[in-house]
PAFIDO-40277 format. One record per residue (C-alpha): residue in one letter; x, y, z. Coordinates in steps of 0.05 Angstrom, whole numbers, plus 5000, padded with zeros to 4 digits. Layout:
! PAFIDO-40277
AXYZ ...
END
This chain:
! PAFIDO-40277
X660043500611 X658342820569 X652042600539 X651841940570 X646242050622 X641142090559 X643541350559 X643041270632 X636241520625 X634341180560 X630841730523 X633342150467 X634942820486 X629543220493 X626843930524 X620343600547 X620543600624 X615043070632 X618642580585 X624442630631 X621142590687 X617141960676 X623841630655 X627441800717 X621341460758 X621140910704 X628740740714 X628040900791 X625640180814 X632639980784 X636540400827 X634540270899 X638840750942 X640440231000 X642039630948 X645540100896 X647740710924 X652840920865 X647540730810 X642941090844 X647641810850 X648841690773 X641841620758 X639942290798 X646042660769 X643142390697 X637042770713 X639443370748 X643043460684 X637143310635 X633043810672 X638444270662 X638844180589 X631044280588 X631644850623 X637045160574 X639544730522 X644945260488 X647945380555 X648444690564 X651344500495 X655745090506 X657944900573 X658244260549 X663244350490 X666844940541 X667444300584 X670243970523 X675744400504 X678144590574 X679543830576 X683743810504 X687444430517 X692044680581 X690745370593 X694945790644 X690346100693 X692246620749 X693546610815 X686647020825 X682846500782 X685445930819 X683146160882 X676746340857 X675845720830 X679045320901 X672745720927 X667145520883 X670444760889 X670344750957 X662744990963 X660244450914 X664143980956 X660144241017 X653344190966 X655043530946 X657443291018 X651342921052 X654342901119 X655543681113 X651144051068 X644044041114 X649244311175 X649345071193 X656244961238 X659144751171 X657045241127 X658545801184 X665345441170 X665545461103 X663746211111 X670046321144 X675046051101 X673646701066 X678247001110 X684046631073 X682047031005 X683147640988 X676548100975 X677648170910 X678047400892 X672147330946 X667747960903 X669647480844 X667246820878 X660947020906 X657447090840 X659046430822 X657046180886 X650446590872 X649846130801 X651645490833 X646045570885 X640945830838 X642245170792 X642544770855 X635344340860 X636244110938 X640444650974 X639144781045 X635145431035 X636845491122 X644445421108 X643945831043 X640046451077 X646546501114 X651246531060 X646647081032 X646747501083 X654347461094 X655947591018 X650448101009 X647147890946 X639548100950 X644248860968 X648948740907 X644448390857 X643049020819 X650249310809 X652448600782 X645648240750 X641848900726 X638848460669 X637047890721 X634648300779 X627148020771 X630047290772 X634347340828 X629147720868 X624547100868 X630146680885 X632147120938 X624947140964 X624446310952 X631346331003 X627546701057 X622146221066 X626645721092 X626544911087 X621144511083 X623644111142 X630044071179 X634043771130 X639543521187 X634742951200 X636842611136 X641542031127 X648642361119 X651541831079 X647441861016 X646442550979 X641642180926 X637042030982 X636542611010 X635542920949 X629842480929 X626342600990 X627243330987 X624443380918 X618842890931 X616743430991 X617744020944 X613143720892 X608443470939 X607744170970 X607444450896 X601544080879 X598044170947 X597844920936 X597645030865 X594144390841 X587044080843 X585943480882 X587242940829 X593643130812 X596043070888 X592842390894 X596142180831 X602542430841 X601942040917 X600041470876 X606341410842 X611840810860 X616941110892 X622041040943 X624241660998 X626941731064 X621841911117 X625742271171 X624242251250 X621443001233 X614343131261 X613143841225 X614743421157 X609942891181 X605043211197 X605343571129 X605442921092 X599242671136 X595643281125 X596843251046 X595242471044 X589042561077 X587443161033 X588842630972 X586042051010 X591541590987 X594341091033 X599841021070 X602240611116 X608640841142 X604541461155 X599841021203 X606340681239 X609041441254 X601841641272 X601941101326 X608841161346 X606741821363 X600441701404 X604641221450 X609841701459 X607042401468 X602542841513 X594642791505 X593543371467 X599143201418 X596942431408 X589642691402 X591943011332 X595542371313 X589641951320 X586442401267 X591342161223 X591241491256 X583541431236 X583941621165 X589741201148 X585740631179 X580540801134 X583540921073 X586640281094 X580239911098 X581239781170 X574439971187 X573739741266 X579540001282 X578440801240 X571640721277 X574540641353 X579341321341 X573341781313 X568641501366 X574641761413 X575442521383 X567942541373 X567942561448 X572543121452 X569943881429 X575644101382 X575343451341 X567843361343 X566343681277 X572543341249 X570542631279 X563642761260 X566142781182 X570142171189 X563741721220 X559541981158 X564641711107 X566141101147 X558941011158 X558141131076 X562640531064 X560240051118 X553640111137 X550940621077 X542640471108 X544840731173 X547141431147 X541041831151 X539341561219 X547041741245 X546242431207 X538942511246 X543042271307 X549442751300 X544143341296 X547043881346 X541044271360 X542144851403 X536045041456 X534945551500 X531345261570 X524345171568 X521845701616 X525046231582 X520546781573 X517147061514 X522846571475 X519145921470 X519945691403 X528345691404 X526545231470 X525044691409 X530544311385 X530844351306 X534544011250 X541244461246 X543744751173 X550344251167 X544643661187 X540243881130 X545444071079 X548043371091 X540942951084 X539843391022 X546543160993 X544342350998 X541942040941 X534541750957 X535341240894 X540740910934 X536540660987 X530540271007 X524840511002 X523240491077 X529840931089 X528941351024 X522041521061 X525641821122 X529742221080 X524142531048 X520442601110 X526642921149 X527743461082 X520643581077 X519044191108 X512543941135 X515143311169 X509042911149 X508542311185 X505141921126 X511741941097 X514841481137 X509641071168 X512440431126 X518240461160 X515940551227 X511239881207 X518139521197 X519739571274 X516338921298 X521138911360 X525738351324 X530638851290 X535639401321 X536239741264 X529039851249 X528240091324 X533540591321 X529440841262 X523940811306 X527241281355 X529241751304 X522741911284 X519141931355 X524042541359 X519442911319 X513242431325 X514142071394 X509442261454 X513042271521 X511941521532 X516441411472 X521441911484 X522941571551 X522940891513 X529141181471 X533241471544 X532140781573 X533940351511 X540640081501 X543939631437 X549839051448 X552839391382 X558440041391 X555240391325 X548440161345 X549540431420 X553041061394 X546841291352 X542241171417 X546541551457 X546442211414 X538342011401 X537742081479 X540942701484 X536643031433 X530342601477 X532042991538 X532043621492 X525043431468 X522043281535 X524543881568 X520644251517 X514343741519 X513243791592 X515744511615 X513944921562 X507945351590 X504645421510 X504744691505 X501644581578 X496245091561 X494944731498 X495044131524 X490144311591 X484344621541 X484343971497 X484443521554 X479743851606 X475744431578 X469944341530 X469645011510 X471045481455 X478045451433 X483246031459 X484446521410 X491246411417 X490345761401 X485345791349 X488445731265 X483446171249 X484846701281 X492346621272 X493846531347 X500146661367 X501245941400 X498045611342 X505345271331 X505344961391 X499444661388 X500544351321 X507944151343 X504143741405 X499643431357 X504843201317 X505642671378 X500042121379 X497541861443 X491841591473 X487042201486 X481742211524 X474442371492 X473043111516 X480243171470 X477642781417 X471543251417 X475543871423 X479443671354 X472643501319 X470344131331 X476544581305 X477644191237 X484444611221 X487444211274 X484143561262 X485343481187 X492243601189 X494943291250 X497042541274 X490442561306 X486742621238 X484941881229 X484141741301 X478142301304 X475341991239 X474941311267 X472441591333 X466341941300 X465641471244 X466740771261 X465540871333 X472040871368 X474740251335 X482740391344 X485839901378 X485940041465 X492140181495 X493839541541 X494939941607 X495239261646 X501239041595 X505239651603 X508439501666 X511138851652 X512738901583 X516839501562 X515339371484 X507439331501 X506840101485 X511140031418 X506739471396 X500339831417 X503140521374 X504740101322 X498439751317 X494640451317 X500040601257 X497939991213 X489940141213 X492340931196 X497040621145 X491240231118 X486540851119 X491941271080 X491940741023 X489140061030 X491139780977 X499040010982 X497839861047 X495739161027 X501439010980 X507339241033 X503238711083 X503438121035 X510138261019 X512238321088 X507137881128 X511937631176 X511738271210 X504238231224 X500937791271 X494937991303 X490337541356 X484737201317 X479537591355 X482738301328 X477638691281 X483038721239 X485137991236 X481337801173 X482138471132 X490338191142 X489037521127 X485637781062 X491538171044 X496537621052 X491937221004 X495337040937 X487437020911 X488337720884 X492338050827 X489838720833 X486039330871 X479239110839 X479538330854 X482238480921 X476438910941 X471338480920 X474837950976 X474138391022 X469038241078 X466838931105 X465238481167 X466139051220 X466239791231 X473039911225 X474839561155 X469539991134 X470840611156 X479040491132 X475940311056 X473841071052 X480841141003 X480240450974 X480340710900 X473040570860 X470640270930 X464040390953 X466440591019 X470041150975 X464341390940 X459841401009 X464641801044 X463642400990 X457142500959 X457943190933 X463342830889 X458542310858 X458142170785 X451741730771 X455841440706 X462441220746 X457740900796 X453740490743 X460240300707 X462640030775 X455939610784 X457239290711 X464939230714 X467639250788 X462839040835 X459438430813 X462337910861 X462038430917 X454438610898 X452537870890 X453937830974 X447538260988 X440038220993 X437538340915 X431838780949 X436939280967 X440139180899 X433139270869 X434140000897 X440440220883 X439140000807 X432440370811 X435941080845 X441341010788 X436140890726 X432241400741 X431941770671 X426141520623 X430341270570 X432840770625 X426840460639 X427539830598 X435239640622 X431639810700 X426139350680 X431338860655 X435138810719 X429338800761 X426738230734 X433237900734 X433938090806 X427737860832 X429237170787 X422736640815 X421436970880 X414237230885 X415737800940 X421438000893 X417638040835 X411838510866 X417538920900 X420038980820 X413139200796 X412939760860 X419139990842 X417540090774 X410340340783 X413240760847 X407240390880 X407340140957 X411039580981 X406638950976 X404838611048 X406837941030 X414538241021 X413438571091 X411437971125 X417137601101 X422938111104 X420838541169 X428838631183 X429139131119 X422539291104 X422640021138 X430140181109 X427939981041 X421040371041 X424441001069 X429641061022 X424840800958 X420041480981 X425341960990 X427841720916 X421241880884 X420842530922 X426842730887 X423942390812 X422843150803 X429143620784 X425944200823 X424843780892 X430443780949 X430143441015 X429843901082 X434243861137 X430243251172 X431042851116 X438843011098 X440142811175 X436642141161 X440241941099 X447542231134 X445341811194 X444541141149 X449641301107 X455341401170 X452440781209 X457840241196 X451839711220 X447539841163 X449439431100 X453139741056 X448439740995 X443540101030 X448840661054 X451140750981 X443340760968 X443141411020 X449541750994 X446641710924 X440342040947 X444042560979 X448442620907 X441442790874 X439443200926 X445843620916 X444943620844 X438143840845 X439644400891 X445144660840 X440144590784 X435745020824 X440845410841 X443545550774 X436645740749 X437046540766 X429746520801 X427447120831 X429347430900 X425247360966 X423047861009 X418448021060 X414248551042 X412248210980 X404948031020 X401847940937 X407947410913 X403046720908 X408946290888 X413946740940 X417146501003 X417046811072 X419846531133 X415446491196 X417347251223 X415247481154 X408747061160 X407047441229 X408748071199 X404247981141 X398547691186 X398848201236 X400348841207 X395348781134 X390148471176 X391149071237 X391549531183 X384749281148 X381549231215 X383649901234 X379150161169 X373749661185 X372049991253 X372950711223 X366950491167 X362850051218 X357750701240 X357650981170 X351650971134 X348850391091 X351750541022 X358350381047 X357249671066 X360949421009 X367649641028 X366649371087 X365548731060 X371948881008 X376748991072 X374148351110 X375547891031 X382148311038 X384148021111 X382147301091 X385747331023 X392247581061 X391347061109 X391246581049 X397646891009 X401346911067 X399746101083 X401945971022 X407646341024 X409746021089 X408145371053 X412845491004 X418245701047 X417944901076 X416644651006 X420743991000 X419643370964 X414243430924 X410643570983 X407844201027 X408344371096 X401144701119 X403844801182 X406145531210 X411345181251 X415444821194 X421845011191 X424645321134 X428445001072 X435645391078 X437245241008 X434045480938 X428045050930 X423845170867 X420645830895 X426546120893 X432746260946 X430346361028 X428747021046 X433147521033 X435247841103 
END
């Protein structure tokens, strides 16, 4: 053994195995096995010698010295030694012969040659052959196993190598595993090619099982030359390893396509998986998709195809990915008729679908798609989260139409679920998604139309105006409340009876998709767009356009300023007829005349009930304060008048503005400020000047103003009087006045400032009520007949009149026949009757006291709140 192999590898003598392998791989391209087989063989032998040195440098040096000594000295050997050497040389020749080394028959012939030698020779040679076998890296284990069993190595190794028993036992276990594949299919004319292929496969298997994924990827990415034999077992392993490491290999793809064309159906399907993965790694996404689609339709490959389609979609159509995940959801549902297991008939997102959705990075998607991800992963599935996504579907984009279908699986009524079933797409991928949505749509229609709790709820809602059944009552924790909520998650054009039933049951009304429609119905007098029934027959998209129109109204109602920004940014999505009551508002939104929410609000003309109703959520809008009188802060109102609403207020009647400032500036220290504002609003108009004086001095409105302003006189007079009633903090309104103010506030036909004034008066009444309740006034009881400042209701009044009068009258009758000296007692008792009646009337009047006025009629309704005489009668 000489040291020329170090020169061939191009490195110095070393025991660093990594350096030796890197040097070998670096030299490999220079010695191609087909163009330079001799050089390739020499390079391979140099690599094996270097690896042998690295494992045992001292033994290798000693062996090298011994070989040199043997070459220099002629030593006479015995016949026995010659025969041992002959057997070992023949064995080495068998191992080095590419035509015979992997052929079981050739190994059998070699074993048969043992009969030509004495047993003593064979006993020596078999242990030398064990050492040779151990040091040979690419020996066929299948063939070696035959030799090991014939020579009984495992059974006798303890006697011959007691100090190396563990090493050889591991080696024998290694032999038992057999070859990685059939080595006999390797080329029979080049041992170097055989060794290189075997080493490559062996290293790949070791890395696959014992190293991280990245190591296998790195190994397969190294440039090398090996022979790929026509061996299905090996090719399946290589295909699996390459797929696991995500490394492309065109040769594997070509082999897979050959197997698909020439195999039975089951085997071909297995190789379709390999082909799909390799097509994807080679970035031939069209062919990859075709194979994944075929495999998805085969139950045994559906899960693997699902993963492949998700990876394909991630690379090719990322914005479709959330849609694909929703479409691929496989929810198992029981038949809708199944008794006592109704909940299991309702499709749900599976754990795997949820897990995949949660892994999506929301920041990688446009806002409208990110909203769908948030919606799908939210346990409440709130439809408000996907309003803007749905508004994108104006009928021109198949992409947004598919997202609409996916959302409608949860929020769509029967009509929209049928629309999914009746749809079709030309694009194969979109059609694939649609088909999976159609599968789920059938499931949803099944429970929606056949589940008995749903039908019972719908029957009560549509046709029965009685109290809600207990089993559907959220306040009673009804067993079927969930079914009612699930049905209400699907907006539809419901009759007035249903709207009334929802209005009466606030737990349903305020939490589902009918929240805004019910609000509009009872506040804005049913201002939602009407369903164009006459168009639906001719235009299958007409129903969606109506539905989308309703969603647009709801979207604006939810967050007007956010909706305005969206509409201006996407103005091409919204084209309504000129006579639509929403058109003026949309035109304002689309204009470039505003930059912030204040400027936009001042541009909005509340020219119809719908617009007025929708602005209740506009930040700092007048409509916002009108909707929540209990939360009104007068300081906020004044600041908004001074800073935000100037342009808005300039378009309204000065008389109403005078009333507004009079209500707000009601403190003693604000009189001068009020005077200046009223004079400014009155200007040179004599009638307005008189009105300003009436407001300041709490005088009656002049007849001259009444003649000129008949249309606003009554409402102005009424609110002015109510405001003056509340000048004392102890004053509150009775139910009649509160109802009048509520009617003025809620009627969107009324002037906006008039409605605001009504709201402020209600707010002041609430504030006075809180002040009274905070004073800890004494409680009132029916038997407190002596309390001049007490309260009593109608029943207490009659009891006091009747009972006390009866007792005193009885005493008068008893005394009527006695001597005249007792006449004084008679007059005293009679006086007590009169005094009791006066006290009873006073207490009854106190009970109805509000707005600074006594109600002398005993039939006046009681004030249900605390007034200046304390809380209502203690029952």
